[in-house]
C-alpha positions as CSV (number, residue, x, y, z in Angstrom):
1,M,67.6,-61.9,104.9
2,K,64.5,-60.1,103.6
3,K,66.8,-56.5,104.3
4,F,69.2,-57.9,102.1
5,S,66.4,-58.9,99.2
6,L,65.0,-55.6,99.5
7,S,67.9,-53.8,99.5
8,V,68.7,-55.8,95.7
9,L,65.3,-55.1,94.6
10,M,65.7,-51.6,95.0
11,V,68.8,-51.2,93.7
12,V,68.2,-52.9,90.6
13,A,65.0,-50.4,90.1
14,F,67.6,-47.9,90.3
15,V,69.6,-48.9,87.8
16,F,66.2,-49.9,85.7
17,C,65.0,-46.0,85.8
18,Y,68.4,-44.8,84.7
19,A,69.0,-47.1,81.7
20,Q,68.4,-45.3,79.0
21,P,70.1,-43.5,75.7
22,K,70.8,-39.7,75.7
23,I,71.5,-38.0,72.7
24,Q,74.2,-35.4,73.4
25,F,75.2,-32.9,69.9
26,E,78.4,-31.2,69.8
27,Q,76.9,-28.0,68.2
28,T,73.6,-27.6,67.8
29,T,73.8,-24.7,64.9
30,Y,76.4,-24.8,61.5
31,D,76.8,-21.7,59.9
32,F,77.4,-21.7,56.5
33,G,78.6,-18.2,56.4
34,K,78.8,-16.4,53.2
35,I,77.5,-19.0,50.4
36,H,77.2,-18.4,46.6
37,E,73.3,-18.9,45.0
38,E,74.8,-20.2,41.8
39,G,77.5,-22.4,43.6
40,G,75.3,-25.4,44.0
41,K,73.8,-27.0,47.3
42,V,76.2,-27.2,50.8
43,T,76.1,-29.8,53.4
44,G,76.8,-29.2,57.5
45,K,77.1,-32.1,59.4
46,F,76.0,-33.0,62.9
47,V,77.9,-35.2,65.3
48,F,76.4,-36.5,68.3
49,T,77.2,-39.3,70.7
50,N,75.1,-41.4,73.0
51,V,75.9,-40.4,76.6
52,G,73.5,-42.9,77.9
53,N,73.8,-47.0,78.6
54,E,71.1,-48.1,76.8
55,P,71.5,-47.8,72.3
56,L,70.3,-44.9,70.8
57,E,67.9,-44.5,67.8
58,L,67.0,-41.6,65.9
59,T,63.1,-42.1,65.0
60,N,62.5,-39.0,62.9
61,V,64.6,-36.7,61.6
62,R,62.4,-33.8,60.2
63,P,63.6,-30.5,58.5
64,G,61.2,-27.5,58.4
65,C,61.0,-26.4,54.7
66,G,61.3,-28.1,51.5
67,C,64.2,-26.6,50.4
68,T,66.5,-28.5,53.3
69,A,66.8,-32.3,53.3
70,A,68.9,-34.9,55.8
71,N,70.4,-37.7,56.0
72,Y,71.4,-39.5,59.2
73,T,72.4,-42.1,60.9
74,K,70.2,-45.4,60.7
75,G,69.8,-48.3,63.4
76,Q,71.3,-48.5,66.6
77,I,73.8,-46.1,68.1
78,A,75.5,-48.3,71.3
79,P,75.8,-46.0,74.3
80,G,79.3,-44.3,74.0
81,A,79.3,-44.1,70.4
82,Q,78.8,-41.5,67.9
83,G,76.3,-40.6,65.0
84,Y,75.5,-37.8,62.3
85,I,72.8,-36.0,60.9
86,E,73.6,-34.7,57.9
87,A,71.9,-30.8,56.3
88,T,71.8,-29.8,53.0
89,Y,70.5,-26.7,51.9
90,N,69.4,-25.3,48.2
91,P,70.5,-21.8,48.0
92,Y,69.5,-21.0,44.5
93,N,66.5,-18.8,43.8
94,R,67.0,-17.6,47.8
95,P,69.3,-14.4,48.3
96,G,69.7,-12.9,51.7
97,N,70.1,-14.4,55.1
98,F,68.2,-18.0,56.3
99,N,67.4,-20.2,59.3
100,K,66.5,-23.1,59.2
101,N,65.7,-25.9,61.6
102,I,65.6,-29.4,61.6
103,R,63.6,-31.7,64.4
104,V,64.9,-34.8,65.9
105,T,63.5,-37.3,67.3
106,T,64.9,-40.5,69.4
107,N,63.7,-43.5,71.5
108,E,65.0,-41.4,74.9
109,P,62.2,-41.9,77.6
110,Q,61.0,-38.7,77.1
111,F,59.3,-39.0,73.3
112,L,58.4,-42.6,74.3
113,D,56.2,-41.7,77.8
114,D,54.9,-38.4,75.7
115,S,54.3,-37.9,72.1
116,K,54.0,-34.5,72.9
117,T,57.2,-33.7,74.4
118,P,59.3,-31.0,71.5
119,P,61.3,-32.6,69.8
120,H,65.3,-31.3,69.6
121,M,66.2,-28.7,67.6
122,I,69.5,-27.9,65.4
123,F,69.9,-25.3,63.2
124,I,71.9,-24.2,60.2
125,K,72.0,-20.6,59.0
126,G,74.0,-18.4,56.6
127,E,73.9,-15.9,53.7
128,V,73.4,-16.6,50.4
129,I,74.9,-14.3,48.1
130,K,72.5,-13.0,45.0
131,R,74.3,-14.8,41.7
132,P,74.5,-12.3,38.7
133,P,71.2,-11.9,36.6
134,T,71.3,-14.4,33.9
135,E,70.8,-13.0,30.3
136,F,67.5,-13.9,30.7
137,E,66.5,-12.1,33.5
138,R,67.9,-9.2,32.6
139,T,66.0,-9.0,29.3
140,G,62.7,-10.0,31.1
141,Y,62.6,-13.2,29.3
142,T,61.7,-15.5,32.2
143,K,58.4,-17.0,31.5
144,T,59.8,-19.9,29.1
145,A,62.4,-21.9,28.8
146,G,65.1,-22.6,25.6
147,M,67.5,-20.5,24.2
148,A,64.9,-19.0,22.2
149,R,61.8,-17.9,24.1
150,F,58.7,-15.5,24.1
151,F,58.5,-12.8,26.2
152,E,55.0,-13.4,27.3
153,P,53.5,-16.5,26.1
154,S,50.1,-16.1,27.7
155,V,47.1,-13.8,26.5
156,T,43.3,-13.3,28.1
157,H,40.2,-11.9,26.4
158,N,36.7,-11.3,26.9
159,L,35.2,-11.6,23.3
160,L,31.8,-11.8,21.7
161,N,31.4,-14.5,19.5
162,T,31.4,-12.2,16.0
163,E,34.6,-10.7,17.2
164,S,38.7,-11.3,16.7
165,V,41.9,-10.2,17.9
166,L,45.3,-9.5,16.6
167,D,48.1,-10.4,19.7
168,T,51.5,-9.6,19.1
169,F,54.1,-12.0,20.6
170,K,57.5,-10.4,21.0
171,V,60.3,-13.6,20.6
172,R,64.6,-13.6,21.2
173,N,67.0,-15.6,20.2
174,F,69.7,-15.9,22.9
175,W,71.4,-18.8,21.0
176,D,74.4,-18.8,18.9
177,Q,72.6,-20.3,15.4
178,P,69.5,-19.6,13.8
179,V,66.3,-20.3,15.1
180,N,63.9,-22.0,13.0
181,Y,59.5,-21.1,14.0
182,V,57.3,-23.6,12.4
183,L,53.7,-22.9,13.6
184,E,51.3,-26.2,14.2
185,S,47.9,-25.2,14.0
186,N,44.8,-27.8,13.9
187,N,42.4,-25.1,12.9
188,D,41.0,-22.3,11.6
189,Y,40.4,-19.5,14.3
190,I,43.8,-18.9,16.0
191,T,46.2,-17.8,13.0
192,E,49.7,-16.4,12.1
193,V,49.4,-13.0,10.1
194,Y,52.6,-11.3,10.7
195,R,56.1,-11.6,12.3
196,S,59.2,-9.5,11.7
197,F,61.7,-11.9,10.5
198,G,61.8,-14.9,8.5
199,S,61.5,-18.8,8.5
200,D,64.3,-18.5,11.1
201,L,65.3,-16.0,14.1
202,M,69.0,-14.7,14.0
203,P,71.5,-15.4,16.8
204,G,70.8,-12.3,19.3
205,E,68.0,-11.1,17.4
206,E,64.6,-9.8,18.4
207,G,61.7,-9.9,17.0
208,F,57.9,-10.2,16.7
209,I,55.1,-12.4,16.0
210,V,51.4,-11.5,14.9
211,I,48.6,-14.3,15.9
212,K,45.1,-13.6,15.1
213,Y,42.2,-15.7,17.3
214,D,39.0,-15.2,15.9
215,A,35.8,-16.1,18.2
216,S,33.7,-16.4,14.9
217,K,35.2,-19.4,14.0
218,R,35.6,-21.0,17.5
219,A,31.9,-21.7,17.9
220,A,31.8,-22.1,21.0
221,F,30.9,-19.7,24.3
222,G,32.3,-19.7,28.2
223,Q,35.4,-19.9,29.0
224,M,38.0,-21.2,26.3
225,K,41.2,-22.6,26.7
226,D,43.2,-22.9,23.9
227,A,47.2,-23.5,23.0
228,V,49.3,-22.2,19.7
229,T,52.4,-24.5,19.3
230,Y,55.4,-23.7,17.7
231,M,58.3,-26.1,16.8
232,T,61.7,-24.9,16.6
233,N,65.5,-26.8,16.3
234,D,65.9,-25.3,19.9
235,N,68.6,-27.8,21.1
236,Q,67.0,-27.2,24.6
237,E,63.1,-26.7,24.2
238,P,62.3,-26.9,21.0
239,K,58.4,-27.0,21.4
240,K,56.9,-23.4,22.0
241,Q,53.5,-23.1,23.2
242,L,51.4,-19.4,23.5
243,H,48.6,-19.8,25.7
244,Y,45.0,-17.9,25.1
245,A,42.4,-17.7,28.0
246,V,39.4,-16.5,25.7
247,N,35.9,-16.0,27.6
248,I,33.2,-15.9,24.6
249,K,30.0,-14.1,25.0
250,E,27.1,-14.0,22.4
251,D,26.4,-10.8,20.3
252,F,23.0,-9.8,20.5
253,S,23.4,-6.2,19.6
254,K,22.1,-6.9,15.9
255,L,18.6,-7.7,16.7
256,T,16.2,-5.9,16.0
257,A,13.0,-5.0,18.2
258,K,11.0,-7.7,16.7
259,Q,13.3,-10.4,17.2
260,L,13.7,-8.7,20.9
261,K,10.3,-9.2,21.5
262,K,10.4,-13.1,20.2
263,A,13.4,-14.0,22.0
264,P,13.1,-16.8,24.7
265,I,13.0,-16.0,28.1
266,S,15.0,-18.2,30.6
267,V,13.4,-18.7,34.5
268,Y,15.0,-20.1,37.1
269,A,13.3,-22.1,40.0
270,E,15.8,-21.4,41.9
271,T,19.4,-20.1,41.9
272,Q,20.8,-22.0,45.1
273,L,21.2,-25.3,45.8
274,D,22.1,-26.9,49.2
275,F,23.1,-30.5,49.0
276,G,23.2,-30.4,52.9
277,Q,25.5,-33.3,54.4
278,I,27.4,-36.3,52.8
279,Q,29.6,-39.0,54.0
280,K,32.9,-38.8,52.4
281,N,33.8,-40.9,48.8
282,S,29.6,-40.4,48.2
283,T,27.7,-39.0,45.5
284,M,24.5,-37.2,45.9
285,E,22.0,-35.6,43.5
286,K,20.2,-32.4,43.1
287,E,18.1,-31.0,40.1
288,F,17.0,-27.2,39.1
289,V,14.7,-26.2,36.4
290,I,14.5,-23.9,33.5
291,T,11.6,-22.6,32.2
292,N,11.1,-20.8,28.1
293,T,8.5,-18.2,28.7
294,G,9.4,-16.6,25.7
295,K,8.2,-17.6,21.6
296,N,11.5,-18.6,20.1
297,P,13.1,-21.7,21.3
298,L,15.4,-21.6,24.4
299,L,19.4,-23.0,23.7
300,I,21.4,-24.2,26.2
301,R,24.9,-23.2,24.8
302,K,26.9,-24.1,27.7
303,I,27.2,-25.7,31.2
304,E,30.7,-24.9,33.1
305,S,31.3,-26.1,36.5
306,S,33.3,-24.1,39.3
307,S,34.7,-27.5,40.3
308,V,35.4,-31.3,38.9
309,S,33.7,-32.4,42.2
310,F,30.7,-31.2,40.6
311,K,28.6,-31.9,36.9
312,A,25.7,-31.3,35.5
313,Y,23.6,-32.5,33.4
314,P,20.8,-31.2,31.3
315,S,17.5,-33.2,30.3
316,T,17.8,-31.1,26.7
317,T,19.5,-28.3,25.3
318,E,16.9,-26.8,23.5
319,I,13.7,-25.6,25.1
320,P,10.5,-24.9,22.9
321,S,8.1,-21.9,23.8
322,G,6.1,-22.8,27.6
323,A,8.2,-25.8,28.0
324,S,10.7,-26.4,30.9
325,A,13.9,-28.8,31.1
326,T,15.6,-30.1,34.3
327,I,19.6,-29.8,34.7
328,K,20.7,-32.5,37.1
329,V,24.0,-31.9,39.1
330,V,25.9,-34.3,40.7
331,Y,28.2,-34.2,43.5
332,K,31.2,-36.8,44.2
333,S,32.7,-36.1,47.9
334,S,36.0,-36.8,48.4
335,N,38.4,-37.5,51.6
336,R,38.4,-34.8,52.8
337,P,35.5,-33.3,55.5
338,G,34.2,-29.8,55.5
339,V,32.2,-27.1,53.9
340,Q,32.7,-26.9,50.0
341,N,31.4,-24.3,47.6
342,G,30.7,-24.1,44.1
343,T,28.9,-22.4,41.3
344,I,26.9,-23.9,37.7
345,E,27.3,-21.2,34.8
346,V,24.7,-22.3,32.3
347,I,25.0,-19.9,28.9
348,T,21.7,-19.6,26.9
349,N,20.6,-17.3,23.9
350,D,18.6,-15.8,26.4
351,P,19.7,-12.0,25.2
352,N,18.6,-10.8,28.6
353,N,20.0,-13.5,30.8
354,P,22.7,-15.0,29.3
355,N,24.6,-16.3,31.8
356,Q,22.8,-17.3,34.7
357,I,25.2,-18.7,38.1
358,I,23.7,-21.5,40.4
359,N,25.1,-21.4,43.4
360,L,26.1,-24.4,44.9
361,K,26.7,-25.6,49.1
362,V,27.3,-29.3,50.4
363,Q,29.1,-30.7,53.7
364,T,31.0,-33.5,53.9
365,L,31.1,-35.7,56.7
């Protein structure tokens, strides 16, 4: 009797050990062959069977890149039943050969017993035939949108606060109707001074608009980001913007020798601030001191931070001769650990040192 019971237990244990789901794919590679870039997304289907003796379930189906998406059978697949995984690939702007993978994990024992078990891998491959270039690409008008476009919508300048600059922006109308350009401006330092066409740019016509940026009227110092807006009747993208990145520095060239002798002199107690260690999602403050050893008042024109995590607050923006000001720097940490470096740039009217960089360092735990 004991021998019989032991035999039964061994059979039950044997059956239990081998009672498990098991996935088997009909194919592990789907070849799309040659597809056209402009033809839109393509989808391949992988069919699999549960060849085990327990219900199978897909626990994770993860494409290897953002250009691939996957749809798959949800829920349990009974023993002997089939399921599927659909892989969709977007060929647009991806000419040439491709070979992408999809990682698949299931409720099979090897994945439940060891989280480091490599997933099942299935693959899609093919060749994307490059589409013919668009009219925008043939002419180089690819940086803006719509049927009426600017060739280059962005400019960068380094200017003194007494200078102005003229920029010529090429425009082209790809539409079959005239496009009307109307400048929307709320300031006097960015103005249109000339255009090669009238109020309308005719179908197929290319022209240009000349715009003046006047730093003397901008009345600011340091890094400036400004935009110019044109409203049009373009049925796809009526709003057109041109972007300026301008670094404005003070012009000291007209100061006399006498004025230079009386000019303010900025002396920084330190140019390195080490915050040390800080916990995640918390705040810490440090200070540095500026002293004016010159004869005229030292004016803090602007304080610029390289990161939104660092903010600076001066005790005053006008420092008399012989006096000092304290700059408080506040660091607000994120929830990501590691070392972060940054800078604070102090812009003043000191002709010998108008731009001073304060280096910052902090470690978030």
